[in-house]
Structures are given as C-alpha cells and as structure tokens.
C-alpha positions in Angstrom: 29.9 -35.3 -39.6 30.6 -32.2 -39.7 26.8 -31.4 -40.7 25.5 -34.0 -38.1 27.3 -31.7 -35.6 26.5 -28.5 -36.8 22.9 -29.8 -36.8 23.1 -31.0 -33.6 24.4 -27.3 -32.0 21.6 -25.8 -34.0 19.4 -28.2 -32.5 20.5 -27.8 -28.8 20.5 -24.1 -29.4 17.0 -23.9 -29.9 16.1 -26.1 -27.6 17.9 -23.6 -25.3 16.3 -20.5 -26.5 12.8 -22.8 -25.7 13.5 -23.0 -22.8 14.6 -19.9 -21.6 11.7 -17.9 -22.9 9.5 -21.1 -21.1 7.2 -19.7 -18.3 8.0 -21.1 -15.3 9.0 -19.4 -11.7 12.4 -18.7 -11.7 12.5 -16.5 -8.8 10.1 -17.7 -6.0 11.6 -14.5 -4.3 11.2 -11.8 -7.0 7.7 -10.5 -6.2 5.7 -8.1 -8.1 8.3 -5.1 -7.1 12.3 -5.5 -6.8 12.0 -5.3 -2.9 15.5 -4.3 -2.1 14.9 -1.4 -4.7 11.8 -0.4 -3.0 12.7 -0.4 0.2 15.8 2.4 -0.8 13.3 4.4 -2.9 10.6 4.6 0.2 14.2 5.3 2.6 15.1 8.3 0.0 11.6 9.2 -0.7 11.0 13.0 -2.1 7.4 12.4 -3.3 4.4 13.8 -1.2 2.2 11.5 -2.6 4.2 8.9 -1.4 4.5 10.4 2.1 1.3 11.0 2.3 0.6 7.6 1.8 3.2 6.4 4.0 1.4 8.3 7.1 -1.6 7.1 6.5 -0.1 3.7 6.8 -2.0 1.3 9.6 0.3 -1.3 11.3 -0.5 -4.4 12.1 0.5 -5.0 14.9 -2.0 -2.3 16.5 -4.7 -3.8 14.8 -6.4 -6.6 16.0 -5.9 -10.2 15.9 -8.5 -11.5 13.0 -9.9 -15.0 13.6 -10.9 -16.9 11.2 -14.4 -17.4 10.2 -15.4 -20.9 11.1 -18.2 -23.5 8.6 -18.7 -23.5 5.6 -18.3 -20.2 3.1 -21.8 -18.9 2.2 -21.5 -15.5 1.6 -24.9 -13.7 0.0 -24.6 -12.4 -4.0 -22.9 -8.8 -4.3 -26.3 -7.1 -5.9 -29.8 -7.8 -5.1 -30.1 -9.3 -8.7 -27.9 -10.0 -11.1 -24.4 -8.5 -11.7 -25.6 -4.9 -11.9 -28.2 -2.4 -9.5 -29.1 -2.2 -6.5 -26.2 -3.2 -3.8 -27.6 -6.1 -1.3 -27.2 -5.1 1.9 -27.1 -8.1 3.3 -23.4 -9.1 2.1 -21.4 -6.6 3.7 -21.7 -7.7 7.4 -20.6 -10.9 6.2 -17.7 -10.0 4.4 -15.9 -7.6 6.7 -13.8 -10.1 8.7 -12.0 -11.1 5.3 -11.5 -7.4 4.4 -10.2 -7.2 7.8 -8.2 -9.7 7.4 -6.5 -8.3 4.5 -6.0 -5.0 6.1 -4.5 -6.7 9.2 -1.8 -8.6 6.4 -1.2 -6.0 3.9 -1.0 -3.2 6.5 2.0 -5.5 8.3 3.7 -6.0 4.6 3.5 -2.1 3.9 5.1 -0.9 7.1 7.8 -3.8 6.7 8.2 -2.5 2.8 9.0 1.5 4.5 10.3 0.5 8.0 12.2 -3.1 7.6 10.3 -3.6 10.9 10.6 -7.6 11.8 8.0 -7.1 13.8 5.4 -6.2 11.6 6.6 -8.9 9.2 6.4 -11.2 11.9 2.7 -9.7 13.0 1.4 -10.2 9.2 3.1 -13.6 9.0 1.4 -15.2 11.8 -2.3 -13.6 11.1 -1.7 -15.5 7.8 -1.1 -18.4 9.6 -3.7 -18.4 11.7 -6.1 -18.7 8.6 -3.6 -21.4 7.1 -4.0 -23.4 10.3 -7.7 -23.4 10.3 -7.7 -24.1 6.1 -10.1 -21.1 5.8 -11.2 -20.7 2.2 -11.0 -23.8 1.3 -14.6 -25.0 2.3 -17.4 -23.7 -0.4 -18.6 -24.8 -3.6 -19.8 -21.6 -6.1 -22.7 -23.7 -7.1 -23.7 -22.8 -3.2 -22.1 -20.1 -3.1 -20.7 -17.6 -6.0 -19.6 -14.8 -3.7 -18.1 -17.3 -1.9 -15.9 -18.3 -4.6 -15.2 -14.1 -5.2 -14.1 -13.8 -2.0 -11.7 -16.7 -2.2 -9.8 -15.0 -5.5 -9.4 -11.5 -3.7 -8.6 -12.3 -0.2 -5.8 -15.1 -2.0 -4.6 -12.3 -3.8 -4.2 -10.2 -1.4 -2.1 -12.3 1.1 -0.2 -14.3 -1.5 0.6 -11.0 -2.8 1.7 -10.1 1.0 3.7 -13.5 1.1 5.7 -12.8 -1.9 7.1 -9.3 -0.3 7.4 -10.8 3.2 9.2 -13.7 2.2 12.3 -11.4 1.9 12.6 -11.2 6.0 14.9 -13.4 6.6 13.4 -13.4 10.8 10.2 -15.3 9.8 9.8 -18.4 11.1 10.7 -20.8 7.9 8.3 -23.5 9.3 5.5 -21.3 10.1 6.2 -19.8 6.5 6.1 -23.0 4.3 2.6 -24.4 6.0 1.5 -21.2 5.0 2.3 -21.5 1.8 1.5 -25.0 1.4 -2.2 -23.7 2.5 -2.0 -20.9 -0.7 -1.2 -23.3 -2.8 -4.2 -25.8 -1.8 -6.6 -22.7 -2.0 -5.3 -21.4 -5.2 -5.3 -24.9 -6.5 -8.9 -25.3 -5.7 -9.9 -22.1 -7.2 -8.6 -22.4 -10.6 -9.8 -26.4 -10.5 -13.3 -24.2 -10.2 -12.6 -22.1 -12.9 -11.3 -24.7 -15.1 -15.2 -26.5 -15.0 -16.7 -23.1 -15.4 -17.0 -20.6 -18.4 -16.8 -17.2 -16.5 -14.1 -15.2 -18.2 -14.8 -11.8 -17.0 -12.7 -9.6 -14.3 -13.2 -12.9 -12.0 -11.1 -14.6 -14.5 -8.5 -12.3 -14.1 -9.1 -11.8 -9.9 -8.2 -15.9 -10.3 -5.1 -15.7 -12.7 -3.6 -12.9 -10.6 -4.1 -15.3 -7.8 -2.9 -18.5 -9.2 0.0 -16.4 -10.5 1.2 -14.6 -7.1 0.8 -18.1 -5.6 2.6 -19.8 -7.8 5.5 -17.9 -7.6 5.9 -18.3 -3.6 5.0 -21.7 -4.2 6.9 -22.0 -6.8 4.7 -24.1 -8.3 5.1 -23.6 -12.6 1.6 -24.9 -13.1 -0.3 -22.3 -11.2 2.2 -19.4 -13.0 1.5 -20.7 -16.2 -1.9 -21.1 -16.3 -2.4 -17.2 -14.1 -0.1 -15.6 -17.4 -2.0 -17.6 -20.2 -5.2 -15.9 -18.2 -3.6 -12.7 -18.7 -3.3 -13.4 -22.5 -7.0 -14.1 -22.8 -8.0 -10.4 -21.0 -5.8 -8.9 -23.7 -7.4 -11.2 -26.4 -10.6 -9.4 -25.0 -9.3 -5.6 -25.8 -11.8 -4.6 -28.8 -11.2 -2.5 -31.5 -12.1 0.9 -29.1 -9.4 -0.2 -26.2 -12.4 -2.1 -24.5 -13.0 -4.9 -22.2 -16.1 -6.1 -23.7 -17.7 -8.4 -20.9 -17.9 -5.2 -18.3 -18.9 -2.8 -21.0 -22.0 -5.2 -20.4 -22.5 -3.9 -16.7 -25.0 -1.2 -17.7 -24.4 1.7 -15.6 -21.0 0.3 -13.9 -18.9 -0.2 -17.1 -16.7 2.1 -16.6 -16.2 1.2 -12.8 -16.1 -2.8 -14.2 -13.3 -1.4 -17.0 -11.2 -0.3 -13.8 -11.9 -3.0 -11.7 -10.7 -5.5 -14.7 -7.4 -3.5 -14.8 -7.0 -3.6 -11.4 -6.0 -7.9 -10.9 -4.2 -7.4 -14.4 -1.6 -4.8 -13.9 0.1 -6.6 -11.0 0.0 -9.9 -13.0 2.2 -8.4 -15.6 4.2 -7.0 -13.3 4.7 -10.8 -12.1 5.7 -11.9 -15.2 7.8 -9.7 -15.8 9.8 -10.1 -12.8 10.4 -13.9 -13.7 11.1 -13.0 -17.4 8.0 -13.3 -19.1 7.2 -10.4 -20.4 3.4 -9.8 -20.2 3.4 -5.6 -20.4 4.3 -6.4 -24.0 2.2 -9.0 -24.9 -0.1 -8.2 -27.7 -3.1 -10.6 -29.3 -3.6 -11.2 -32.8 -5.4 -8.2 -33.4 -2.3 -6.0 -32.1 -4.3 -5.0 -28.7 -1.9 -4.4 -25.4 -3.0 -3.3 -21.9 -2.1 0.1 -23.1 -5.6 -0.2 -24.9 -7.7 -1.2 -22.6 -6.1 1.2 -19.8 -6.0 4.2 -22.6 -10.1 3.4 -23.3 -10.8 4.3 -19.7 -9.1 7.2 -19.0 -10.9 8.3 -22.4 -14.2 6.5 -21.0 -13.7 9.1 -17.9 -13.4 12.1 -19.9 -16.0 11.6 -22.1 -18.3 9.0 -20.7 -20.8 9.7 -24.0 -18.5 6.6 -25.7 -19.9 4.2 -24.0 -23.5 4.7 -25.4 -21.3 2.2 -28.0 -21.7 -0.6 -25.6 -24.6 0.2 -23.2 -27.7 3.8 -23.0 -26.7 3.5 -19.0 -25.6 6.4 -16.8 -22.5 5.7 -15.5 -22.0 5.4 -12.0 -18.1 6.6 -11.6 -16.8 6.7 -7.9 -12.9 8.5 -8.7 -13.4 9.1 -5.3 -12.8 5.8 -3.9 -9.1 4.6 -3.2 -8.6 1.9 -5.7 -10.8 3.5 -8.6 -6.8 4.3 -9.6 -4.8 1.6 -7.7 -3.8 -0.4 -11.4 -2.4 2.7 -12.7 0.3 2.7 -10.1 2.2 -0.4 -11.6 1.3 0.3 -14.9 3.1 3.3 -15.2 6.1 1.4 -14.6 5.4 -1.0 -17.0 8.4 -1.4 -19.7 7.5 1.1 -22.5 4.1 2.2 -20.7 2.2 4.8 -23.2 1.6 8.1 -21.0 -1.3 7.8 -18.7 -4.3 9.9 -19.4 -5.2 13.4 -18.1 -8.4 11.6 -16.3 -5.6 9.2 -14.7 -2.9 11.4 -13.5 -6.1 13.4 -11.8 -7.1 10.8 -9.8 -3.2 9.9 -8.9 -3.0 12.6 -7.7 -4.8 11.6 -4.2 -2.7 8.0 -2.9 -4.4 5.0 -3.9 -4.7 1.6 -2.1 -6.4 -1.9 -2.4 -5.8 -4.6 -0.2 -6.5 -7.4 -3.1 -3.4 -6.1 -4.7 -1.0 -5.5 -2.0 -2.3 -2.6 0.5 -1.7 1.0 -0.2 -0.2 0.6 -3.5 1.1 4.1 -3.8 3.5 2.8 -0.6 4.5 -0.8 -2.9 5.1 0.6 -6.1 3.9 4.7 -6.2 3.9 6.2 -9.8 6.2 9.4 -9.4 5.6 12.3 -12.7 8.8 12.0 -14.7 10.0 15.6 -13.5 10.3 14.7 -9.5 13.1 12.7 -7.9 
C-alpha cells in the first residue's frame, strides 16, 4: 500500500510539473512588457535616446479618426513581380489607411505608457472599436489577394499588441474592450486557418505567429497562443549553421533586409512567451540554434555584406536609416541571457526605433539602454 501511495505521489508530481510547463495564457494582462515597471522607468527616464523618442511621439487625440475601409480587401502586391525587385507603386495608396490606423492606435498606447493619460488610452480604444464594429480585416481571401492577407497579419499584430498594454487602463469601457477583443480573436483565427491550409513558412508565417500570440493573450485563447509559440520554434529550427534564416536569404538583393524583417515579429513574440512563463528566448533548435544566432548573423551581414555571397550573388539593398530596421533589437536586448549586440546593431540603436506593427515607438515601449547607463 505504501509503495502504491508513493507511486501515486510521484505520478501526481510529474502531472503537476507537466501542467506547470504547459504553454497557456496565465495572465491576459501581462502584455509583452511589464507595464507597471515600464511606467515607472519612463517616469524617471535619464536616457537621452529614450527622451528623444518620447519627444517625437504623436498623439492619438490630435490625429484624425481613421474610417475603416469598406468592401472586400483587395491590395496590389508589394513587388511588381515575385518576391523582390522593383516595388509596385499601386500598393502604397491602398495600404495608407491601414498605416494611419496603426499609427493612431499605437500613438495613443505609447502616450498612455508615458503619461498615463486616460484620454489617450480611450482615444486608441475608440479607434480600434470603430474598425471592430464594421468587421474590418475579415473579408479577404489569400487566393484572391495575397497582399491583403499580409496586411491583416501586420495590422492585427499592431492592434493586439496595443490592446495588451491598453487593457491595463481601468477607465476603458469594459463592453467596448470585450467587443474589440472578440473581433481580434475572430480575425486571428481566420488568418491562422488560412496559414494552416498553405505552406508559407517564411517571415509572413512569423508575423501571423505574433498576431496569434498577442491576440491569444488578450483573449485568453490557449489555442492561438500555443499555435503562435509553435511558429516561433519552427522559425528557430530554420536557422542554419551561420545563423541565417534560409527562406529570407532567398530574397536576392533584399536578403539582409528580410533577415531583419523576420526578426521583427520573432523578438516580441518571444517576449510575450516569457511573460506567460514560456521561455522562448532560451529555446534552442535540435541543432542548438537560438534567436541570438540570427541576431548575430544579421549584425555580421551588415558589417560584412560579402558573407551573403554564400546565399546570393546580388548586391544588397539595405535601408539602415529606416526607423524599423533595428526595432527588434530593443526587445532582444532585454531577453534573459542575451548575447552582446554586434557593433553594427549598436550603431543602429544610436537613434530611436519605431514600427507600428510591433507597438509604435519601440524605444518607448522597451528601449535598449547601454549597461553603463541608468
């Protein structure tokens, strides 16, 4: 009897460990940063770069309301042909409304994070609600417009990330928040369902993973959250012996650009996982690779573009002046046991970074601060 009791205790112990390690949403208000801590840090900021980012923030309340686009989502492809080469000038006029929407929402969230302004938080929530009530981001089909599918993953990431911060403002209308989160959840499941039926495992897969994780957190949807953390692991498993993401290396003259663009959703996705007690930053592939290897390779490629010759003969087009080019590094720099950032990335982080798709002013949200600074 005693042996049976001991065996039962062992079994229950293993079961408890398994439950503790299960990937699920443990705190729907955790966001991808510690919101309370970041409020305090920004209130006592002494970092000049962060101060510069704060000074350049927009205001949701001062930007015009963005009316939701009507009708089926049909967006011209980004490139005139294939996945690289000349950019299609017909795309930008159609996607401007989505960019303006993301900018207004993230501006409100960023201002609230800095100032605790209820008005800015409410403005951002009301802007989200205007689109939620019309069911935007739901009427599309990747077979008809692949670019529309891509736009959904980016815009959904922007608003779900913003929502994960905004839900910590108690003055928001609970009914509105509930309605808006339900809409995001529906949009996330739709884009994930399309993903599951196709075999696109490059950076777009990672963006959908981020959208799923962020939405999964705010809606307490374990299915979305677990699917998204699985996407992260798939991405890390793709990293080769040099640290490159092979599918991004296939983008010819934009290989370096797409290594950065793939890291842009992966770093905040991992941050969401860490806040739910899922140690994604520490995850290693069967070959021993981790996200730090991809970050290191990106820095090396910037410093010595010739290493890309192992993947493509094309001369690289690199937009280091773009405000989003180094945005992922803000989040990675705070990861547990993060490797030192390569000099080329540190150089890029001398200026503030921003990317509405991952929260607006990424310097304000989770800015890198050198170790020798307060």
